[in-house]
N, C-alpha and C positions, 0 to 999 in steps of 0.2 A: 653839347655833343650835339646835331640831331638825333632824331630817333630811329631816322631810317637802318643804322647798325641794329641795334635790337630786332627790328625789326625784318632786318633777312636772316638775323641769324638765328630766330626763331622759329622762322620760314627754314632755314637749311635743318632744321632738326628734324620734322618736320618729314622732310625731303631727303636723304642725304644719301641721293644716288649722281652718280655724273650727267646720266640726262635733262633731271630737274636741273640743278645747276648751267647747264649750259645753254641749258633755256635762261638761266634767270641771271645771266655774268653778266649784264648792265649794269642789273642789282646789285651784285657782290664790289663790282667793281664802283660805286656807287658810293659805299658800304668803305670800302678798305682808301677811296679818297680823303672820306670823310674823318679817318682813323688817325690818318698819316698827316693830316689837315691838324686835327687837336693834338698831335704829337709835337708839332714843329714846333706848335705854337706853344707846348709847355718849357721845353726845350730853354729859352730865353730866361724865363722864369724861374727853372731850378739854376738855372747858372749865374742867377746873383745869390745865390746863398752853400752852392757848391758848384764852384768853379771848373772840375772837373770834364763834365760832361758839355763845357759850355762848344766843342766843334764838330761833337757829332748830330748825325742830321737823324733822320725820323723812318728815310727805307735803309738806315741800317741796326736800326733798334728794334723794324716789328717781326715778328713772325709768323711767314707762308700758312694759309689755311690749308693746308692738300697736306694729309695725314701719311705716316709710311706705315705702311701695313705687313709689309713682308713677313714679318713675325708676331703680328700680333692676331690674336682671336677677332677681335674689333675688326668684320675689313671695308667698316666706313671711310670713304675716299674723303668724307672734310672734319677737320673740325668743328665744333657749334661754340668756338671763339675766340676772337680775336685780342692781338696782344703785343705787346707791345713794351723790352728787354733795353730801358732808357740806362746805360754808362758811356763811359771817354771810350770804347774800342766799342760802341750796338750789341746787339741784343749772342752775341759769338764770347763775348768777355764772363771768366764766372762773376761777377761782383768786386767789389757789394756794388748795388747800384738797383734804383728804379722801376717796380714795374706796376707796367696800366694791362689788367684781364676784363675783358665786354664780354657777356654774357648773361642772356634772362634768366635775373630770377640767380644769376651764380657771380655775379660779376665783384673785383676787390682792386682793393691797390696795397702792392709788395713794396719792403726796398730789403737791405742783404745778401746774402751767400746762398745761393742752394745746390745742393749739388757739388761743397767744393769734393778738390782734390786731397787725400789722405796727408798730404805734408800740409797741406793750410788748410785743414780742421783743426791739426794739430796746433798749429798757431794760432789759431784764433781760442782753442783752449787754453794755451799759456799766456792768452790776456789776460782771457778772463785770470787764471786762474789770481795772475800779479797785480795785477785790480781791479777787483773784484766789487770792491766798496763803490769805486765809479761807472762801472758797468752792473749793477745795481743802482745805483743814482741815475743814471738812465731808464732804465727801463721805467720807472718807479718815478721820473716825470711825471707832472698832472699832467701838462698837455699835450705827452705819451699817451695816456691813458687813451684820452679821449678820442684819436684816431688808430688806437693799436688794441685789438684784443689781444695782446703779449708774445714772447715764439710760440711760432706754430709746431705744436705738438706730435706734427709729423712724423715717424719710424725716428724715435727719443728709445735709449737706448736703455737695458733693465738693469745693467752695472755698469757700475759706474766703468769707463777707460783707466787703461792700462798706464804708468806713470803718471798717477796723479794720487794722493795719497785719499785713502776711501774716510778719512774721517774730516776732510777739509771742508768748510761752511756754506760751503757753493756745488760741491762735488752735483746735484741737480741741472746745475746750470750747465754742468760740460757733458753733462751726456746728450746732448742735443748732435743731428748728425746732424743738418740744417741751421743755419743763424737766419733765422728770418721775420721779421713782422709783418699784418696784415690786418686789411682794413675794412668788412663786407661794406660793399657799396648799393641800395636800391636800387631798382630800378628808373624810377623817380627821379633820383639822386644823379642820377648817368645824364638826363634829358636836358637835366634842370639847367636854365642858360647863369647859374651859379656851379657848372661842374667843373671849369677853369680853375678858379679859387677855391674849390674843394681838395682838387687832389695834389694843389701848389703848398697850400696849407697844412695837405697832412704828410705830406713830402719831406716840407720844412721840419716840421715836429720829428722826422724819422733821419733827420739829417745825422744831429748824435752820435747814432747807433751807427751809422753806417760810415762816421769818422771813425769811428773805436773799430772796428769792424779794417778799412781800411791801414789805418798804426797798425794793426796785429798782423800782415799777411806784404805791409812794405820793413817792415824789420826784416 
């Protein structure tokens, strides 16, 4: 990927105001076009192992850079990252999907289900409860551990969820509020000519995880 994306975002972080943005709108448009082109180039590769995404387009997956500041303490008008949530229905789908997050010093790839509705969360937990061995095999697959830091600990429950026995061997796996895997990226990886291959390899190793979650939600 062309490094104009990270360069623009680095400047935006230092000048997060409408005046600067308007003066540098062309830079933003160039960066946005670069990301959109990259995502469009990724989708056919993704579809080779996950045909659920074969008809989606980048424009349906990319997030707006404008922040909703109506109820936020931070009134900065723009996000300091660019991202895309690739699912069969684009960014509005609750998942499972594949996420590309671009931000200087904070880029990463992710897959899974983020912020599921209560009924969806219950379905995922049920699937893990009845298929614990399979889920553990997916999480500890050697290739996946190379491209993932494991389940995100963000907002994990302190107590076991209701309706599940506390002595269940995999009770810790049922405490998650989100079921996502992530892979941090260094800036030089994002700017590398091999970034396309890195993204597809990471997502391919995360595909069995998404398949498990999709089966849970389809039941």
